[in-house]
Structures are given as structure tokens and as C-alpha cells.
C-alpha positions in Angstrom: -19.3 -17.2 7.2 -19.4 -15.4 4.0 -19.5 -17.6 0.6 -16.8 -16.9 -1.5 -16.1 -18.3 -5.0 -14.0 -21.5 -4.7 -11.2 -21.3 -7.3 -7.6 -23.3 -7.6 -17.5 9.1 -8.9 -13.7 9.2 -8.6 -12.1 10.5 -5.4 -8.5 11.7 -6.4 -5.9 11.9 -3.3 -2.9 14.0 -4.4 0.2 11.6 -4.9 3.5 12.5 -5.9 3.3 15.4 -8.1 -0.2 14.6 -9.6 -1.9 17.9 -8.8 0.6 20.0 -10.7 0.0 18.9 -14.2 -1.9 21.1 -16.6 -2.2 18.3 -19.1 -4.7 15.5 -19.5 -2.9 12.3 -20.7 -4.2 10.2 -23.8 -3.3 6.6 -23.0 -2.7 4.2 -25.9 -4.1 0.9 -26.2 -2.9 -1.4 -23.5 -1.6 -3.7 -26.2 1.6 -1.4 -26.2 2.1 -2.0 -22.6 5.6 -3.7 -22.5 6.8 -6.7 -20.5 8.6 -5.7 -17.3 12.0 -6.5 -18.7 11.3 -4.0 -21.6 11.2 -0.3 -22.3 8.7 1.7 -20.2 5.3 2.2 -22.2 5.4 5.6 -24.2 2.7 8.0 -23.4 1.2 10.7 -25.8 0.1 13.9 -24.1 -2.6 16.2 -25.2 -2.2 19.7 -23.8 -5.3 21.1 -21.9 -5.7 24.9 -21.4 -6.2 24.5 -17.9 -6.1 21.6 -15.4 -9.4 20.3 -14.3 -10.4 20.9 -10.8 -11.5 17.3 -10.6 -9.4 14.5 -12.6 -10.7 11.7 -14.4 -8.6 8.8 -15.1 -8.6 6.6 -17.8 -10.8 3.1 -17.5 -8.2 0.4 -18.0 -9.3 -3.3 -19.5 -7.5 -6.0 -17.3 -7.8 -8.4 -20.2 -5.7 -6.2 -22.5 -2.5 -7.5 -24.2 0.6 -7.0 -21.9 -1.4 -7.4 -18.8 -1.3 -10.3 -16.6 -3.5 -13.2 -17.2 -6.4 -13.3 -14.5 -9.2 -15.2 -13.9 -12.7 -12.8 -13.8 -14.9 -13.7 -11.2 -18.7 -13.2 -11.1 -19.8 -9.9 -9.9 -20.0 -9.3 -6.3 -17.7 -12.4 -5.5 -14.0 -12.4 -4.4 -11.5 -15.2 -4.6 -10.8 -17.7 -1.9 -8.1 -17.0 0.6 -6.1 -19.9 0.0 -5.1 -19.5 -3.6 -2.4 -17.4 -5.1 -2.7 -15.9 -8.8 -4.6 -13.0 -10.5 -8.3 -12.3 -10.2 -10.5 -9.7 -11.7 -13.6 -8.4 -9.6 -16.8 -7.2 -11.1 -18.0 -3.8 -10.8 -20.3 -4.2 -7.8 -18.7 -4.2 -4.5 -20.6 -5.0 -1.5 -19.3 -4.5 1.9 -18.2 -7.6 3.6 -20.4 -8.7 6.4 -17.4 -9.0 8.7 -16.8 -5.1 8.5 -20.1 -4.3 10.6 -19.7 -4.5 14.3 -21.1 -7.6 15.8 -22.9 -7.6 19.3 -22.1 -11.2 19.6 -18.4 -11.3 19.5 -15.8 -10.0 22.0 -14.4 -6.7 21.1 -10.8 -5.8 21.2 -9.3 -3.2 23.3 -7.9 0.3 21.8 -5.3 2.2 23.2 -4.1 5.7 21.4 -1.3 7.7 22.1 0.8 10.4 20.2 4.5 10.8 19.0 6.0 14.2 18.5 8.7 15.0 16.2 10.8 15.9 19.1 10.8 12.6 20.3 12.3 10.8 17.2 16.0 10.7 16.3 15.1 9.0 12.9 12.4 11.6 11.6 12.8 15.0 13.3 10.3 16.4 10.8 10.0 18.2 7.1 7.2 19.9 5.6 6.4 21.5 2.3 4.3 24.9 1.8 0.5 23.2 2.0 -0.8 22.6 -1.3 2.2 23.7 -3.0 3.0 21.3 -6.0 5.0 23.7 -8.2 8.0 21.5 -8.5 10.6 21.9 -11.0 12.6 19.2 -13.0 16.2 18.9 -11.8 18.5 19.7 -14.9 20.9 17.5 -13.5 18.8 14.5 -13.5 15.5 13.8 -15.4 14.3 11.3 -12.7 14.0 13.7 -9.9 12.3 16.8 -9.0 13.6 20.0 -7.0 11.3 20.9 -4.2 12.6 24.5 -3.0 9.7 24.7 -0.3 10.4 21.8 1.8 12.2 22.6 4.9 12.4 21.4 8.6 9.2 21.2 10.5 7.7 19.8 13.5 4.7 17.1 13.5 2.4 15.3 15.7 1.5 11.5 14.8 -1.3 9.5 16.3 -1.0 5.9 17.0 -3.9 3.3 17.8 -3.4 0.0 18.8 -5.8 -2.8 18.8 -5.5 -5.6 21.2 -7.5 -8.6 20.7 -10.0 -9.7 23.4 -8.4 -13.0 23.7 -4.9 -11.5 24.1 -3.1 -13.6 27.0 -0.8 -11.2 29.1 3.0 -12.0 28.8 2.7 -14.0 25.6 4.3 -12.5 22.4 1.5 -11.4 20.0 1.8 -11.6 16.1 1.1 -8.0 14.9 -0.1 -6.1 11.8 1.6 -2.7 11.1 -0.6 -0.1 9.3 0.3 3.2 7.5 -1.9 6.6 7.5 -3.5 5.7 10.6 -5.5 5.6 12.7 -7.6 3.1 10.7 -10.6 2.5 12.8 -12.5 0.7 10.2 -10.5 -2.3 10.6 -11.1 -2.7 14.2 -14.7 -4.7 13.7 -13.1 -6.7 11.0 -10.4 -7.9 13.1 -13.3 -8.8 16.1 -15.2 -10.9 13.6 -12.1 -12.8 11.9 -10.3 -13.5 14.9 -13.9 -15.0 16.7 -14.4 -16.8 13.7 -10.9 -18.3 13.9 -10.0 -17.3 10.3 -6.8 -15.3 11.5 -4.6 -15.4 14.4 -5.3 -13.0 17.6 -3.1 -10.2 16.1 -2.4 -6.7 17.5 -2.9 -4.0 14.9 -0.8 -1.2 15.2 -2.2 1.9 13.2 0.6 4.6 12.9 -0.5 8.1 11.5 2.1 9.7 9.2 4.3 12.6 9.9 2.0 15.0 7.3 2.1 16.0 4.0 2.2 14.2 0.6 4.8 13.3 -1.8 8.2 14.7 -2.5 9.3 17.3 0.1 6.9 16.3 2.8 7.2 14.1 5.9 4.8 11.4 4.5 6.6 11.2 1.4 10.1 10.7 3.1 8.7 8.1 5.3 6.6 6.2 2.7 8.5 6.6 -0.7 12.0 6.3 0.3 13.5 2.9 -0.7 15.6 2.0 2.2 15.1 0.3 5.6 14.6 3.7 7.3 11.0 3.7 8.2 10.9 -0.1 9.3 13.8 1.0 11.6 11.7 3.9 12.9 8.7 1.4 13.7 11.1 -1.1 15.3 13.1 1.5 17.5 10.7 4.2 18.3 7.3 2.6 17.7 7.0 -0.8 19.1 8.8 0.0 22.3 6.0 2.7 23.0 3.4 0.2 22.0 4.6 -2.4 24.1 4.5 0.0 27.2 1.5 1.9 26.5 -0.7 -1.2 25.6 1.2 -3.5 28.3 1.6 -6.3 25.7 4.6 -8.1 24.5 5.1 -8.3 20.3 6.6 -11.4 18.5 10.1 -11.2 17.2 9.0 -13.9 14.7 9.0 -12.4 11.3 6.4 -14.9 10.2 4.1 -13.3 12.8 4.6 -9.7 11.7 2.8 -8.0 8.6 2.4 -4.7 7.2 -0.1 -2.9 5.2 -1.2 0.3 3.4 -2.7 2.0 0.7 -1.0 4.4 -2.0 2.3 5.4 -0.9 1.5 3.6 2.3 1.3 0.5 0.3 4.5 0.9 -1.2 6.0 1.6 2.3 4.4 -1.8 3.5 6.4 -3.7 0.9 9.5 -1.5 1.7 9.4 -2.4 5.1 9.6 -6.2 4.4 11.8 -5.9 1.4 14.7 -4.2 3.4 13.9 -6.1 6.5 12.7 -9.4 5.8 14.0 -10.4 9.2 11.3 -8.2 10.9 8.5 -8.4 8.3 7.3 -11.3 5.9 3.7 -10.7 5.1 2.3 -7.7 3.2 -1.0 -6.1 2.1 -1.5 -3.0 -0.3 -4.2 -1.2 -2.0 -3.2 1.0 -5.0 0.3 0.4 -4.0 2.5 3.4 -5.4 5.0 1.3 -7.2 6.1 4.4 -9.3 9.1 6.9 -9.3 8.1 9.0 -6.4 11.2 8.7 -4.2 12.7 11.9 -3.0 15.5 12.8 -2.3 17.2 11.1 -5.3 18.9 7.6 -4.3 21.3 6.3 -7.2 21.1 3.1 -5.8 17.3 3.0 -6.8 17.0 5.6 -9.3 13.6 5.1 -10.4 12.3 4.7 -6.8 9.7 2.0 -6.1 9.2 1.5 -9.8 12.4 -0.3 -9.3 10.7 -3.0 -7.5 9.2 -4.6 -10.6 11.8 -3.1 -12.9 14.7 -4.6 -11.3 15.0 -5.4 -7.8 12.3 -8.4 -7.8 13.5 -9.8 -11.1 17.2 -9.8 -10.1 17.7 -10.4 -6.4 17.3 -13.6 -4.7 13.5 -14.5 -3.6 12.7 -13.2 -0.2 10.4 -15.0 2.2 7.5 -12.5 1.6 3.7 -13.3 0.9 1.9 -10.6 -0.6 -1.9 -9.3 -1.3 -2.4 -6.4 -3.9 -5.3 -4.6 -5.3 -5.3 -2.0 -8.1 -8.5 -0.3 -9.5 -9.4 0.0 -13.2 -9.5 3.9 -12.7 -6.4 4.2 -10.6 -3.9 6.8 -10.9 -2.2 7.9 -14.0 0.0 10.9 -13.7 2.4 12.1 -16.6 3.6 14.9 -14.7 6.6 17.2 -15.7 9.1 14.3 -15.4 7.5 12.7 -18.4 9.5 9.6 -17.2 6.8 6.8 -17.8 7.1 5.7 -14.5 3.8 7.2 -12.8 1.0 4.9 -14.0 -0.3 3.1 -11.1 -2.3 0.2 -12.9 0.7 -0.8 -15.2 3.0 -0.5 -12.1 0.7 -3.0 -10.3 0.4 -5.1 -13.4 4.2 -5.2 -13.6 4.3 -6.1 -10.1 2.0 -9.4 -10.5 4.0 -10.2 -13.6 7.4 -10.4 -11.9 6.0 -11.8 -8.5 4.5 -14.6 -10.6 7.8 -15.2 -12.6 10.0 -15.5 -9.5 7.5 -17.7 -7.6 6.4 -15.6 -4.9 3.0 -16.4 -3.1 0.9 -13.4 -3.9 -2.7 -12.6 -4.9 -3.4 -10.0 -7.1 -7.0 -8.2 -7.4 -7.8 -6.1 -10.4 -11.2 -4.1 -9.2 -13.4 -2.8 -11.9 -15.4 0.3 -11.0 -12.8 1.2 -8.6 -10.7 4.3 -8.1 -7.5 5.1 -6.2 -7.9 3.2 -2.7 -11.4 2.8 -3.7 -13.3 2.6 -0.1 -16.2 0.3 -1.5 -13.4 -2.3 -2.9 -11.5 -2.2 0.6 -14.5 -3.1 2.5 -15.5 -5.8 0.2 -12.1 -7.5 0.1 -10.3 -6.7 3.3 -11.5 -9.8 5.4 -10.3 -12.0 2.5 -7.3 -10.2 2.0 -6.2 -10.5 5.9 -6.9 -14.4 5.7 -5.0 -14.7 2.6 -2.2 -12.7 4.4 -2.1 -14.9 7.3 -2.1 -18.2 5.7 0.3 -20.7 7.3 0.5 -18.9 10.7 -0.8 -21.0 13.6 -4.6 -19.9 14.9 -5.0 -20.9 18.5 -8.4 -21.7 19.6 
């Protein structure tokens, strides 16, 4: 088993309206970062003559005033999977040995199938003109965008199902639902962790999105909408297909059901559990898009996923959710035309850690140095530990 510390060039993926803005942000000292309950941080914008082809994001200091107090770990190490709290990873991110396929362990079976939009009653499909981020601010509402090029459109999504080698036919298996699939990099990690009895023998259901990104797209509609709709789509239209195609039974116990995702897929993972905790109670996110990216506008959650740390988690009863989160020091920052001060991914995740701690949630928050948005090196370094933390308290059958 890997030893872990015992403690009690940036790639930009267009998210939200990030690709549209012809300005480069100048971020004030993090000392000005407010607490989650106070007004949003103010941002000074320096106009640029032309948007750069490749955006560089400001590097954040995790020890800056206003950020959560966190334990800085020696470079190359990660926290124990049995402890809650906030941790800072060094700048070196070696891939975990569990991420490499092993010839000495049994490999799970992979079943793949597709779902067409014509089969869905919940998501018949929408799309925006490819590459079009020329949104306009809604003159009647400064917290939302108008997307005139969004229109009905068909999609085909892929679904990959990992069934552990030791699954016993007829039994109800615990499972993990992943966004933006198929995520085949997770298969060897599951093989190794299950063989080492570090996590239960879980089924992994890796679901492709419906296409596009952010406002006006099918992916944005699915992942950024603050409602139970996507969880209901999975429950009613995906899981029955999984059971039929893979010939397995899936548990109804919410403690045996988990969600995971990155970027908007990460906010979606929490949205699933938040609106349906009777279905999901374990959440894993990388660079979670806990920002104001919901579209269409919903007056009940006017600030989209920014509302998680702004009002929902602080003010609503504590829910039985365990969460593992990561953000990178060079994660996304996007002032965009909304100028709403609710499009800072690092601040959003820091605020999430603040309110989760204040409310007594079981969570582990990792701030990764030398890490961009959904940083792949960080992901390969931390995923085994993250999964082990995620499944704490669930019985492991030998």
C-alpha cells in the first residue's frame, strides 16, 4: 500500500462564458476575500485589446487571509483517508501506484451502451451553435445571460459500466455515478483498491454528457441546473438500463450510492446528493463549478451553484452527505460580462470548505499547488485516497 502522511502549462476548458471575455482580470490581494456570509469580493478589471488565445489564471496563495486554515503537507504526500479537514498539496504530483493496471489483481468487467435523446423524456436535447460564446446580459436580470443560439437538438451519449470481478450475481451492489464519462482511467484504480480491500466492491457508472458546455448547452442544462432533475434522469432512465445491460442489481441504500465529477460535473455531483439525499450521500469533486452558471434563470436559486456556499449550506438543515473536494492554485477565474463577482472557482471552493466546516459536515478539502482546472496530474495522485475517504464507514466484504 502507498505510504501517505499520517495526520489527525495550464489547459483551459471553456466553462460558463469564460471564452467570451476580452478582458484580463487583475485580482486583489486575497486578504480582501470576504467571509461566506459577507458581500462578494470586488474585482478590478484591466481591459485588454484582444482576448489571448491561451488564458493564464492568477496563482492563489492558500495561506492568504480569508482562505480556510489548512495543513500544508510535504511535497508529494497526501492526507490520510480517515481524517476530515483542509489540506494543501505541494507542487509535485506523482501518479498514485494504484492508477497503473496490475497483472496480479482481478479486473472488472466493462459494459458499454449508448442512450439517444429520442429515448429520454427528461432530456430531449438542446444545443448552442458550436464555439458561440457571444452571450448578452439579460437587461431585466444582471445575474443571467441571454443565449439566442440555443435550440432543440438531438444527442447520443455513451455510458460505461464497470462491474467488479467479485460481484455476486443477484446481490445489490453499491455504486458510484460519474459525470463526463466514459472515464476509463478509473477502472484500474477500482481494480486495485477493491483487491486491497480499501473500498467496497462498487459498480462504477460513467455517464457521458449530452454535449456542449455552459449556458445554452445540453451539458450545462444537465450539470448546472439547481434542481433534482439530473438525479431523476439517472434514477429513471439510466440505472434501469445499467441493470438490464450489465445484468446486475444496484443498491437502494443511499449510503451505498456515490456521485463524482469535475468542473460542472463536480457541481452536478453535489446537486444530485443535495436535492436527493435519499438516493446519494457521498460526493467527490475536482475543481467544482460552485459559481453562478445556471441557465435558464431560477428565482429560487438566483445565483446558481454559488448559492451552495452563499445560502443553502449555511441556512438549511445539515444533510447526511460526505464530500471530498479539490481545487488548484491556478484554477478558473472568469469575470465575464455579468460582472457578478460569482465566477471565481478558487474562492467558491474555499467558501465551500468554510461553510461545510461551520455546519459540521464530514468533508476533506485539498488545495493543490501547481495545478490548473481539473488538473490531471493532481487527479492521478489523489483519486485513490479520495475514493477511500469517500467510502469511509461503508462495510467492505472480504
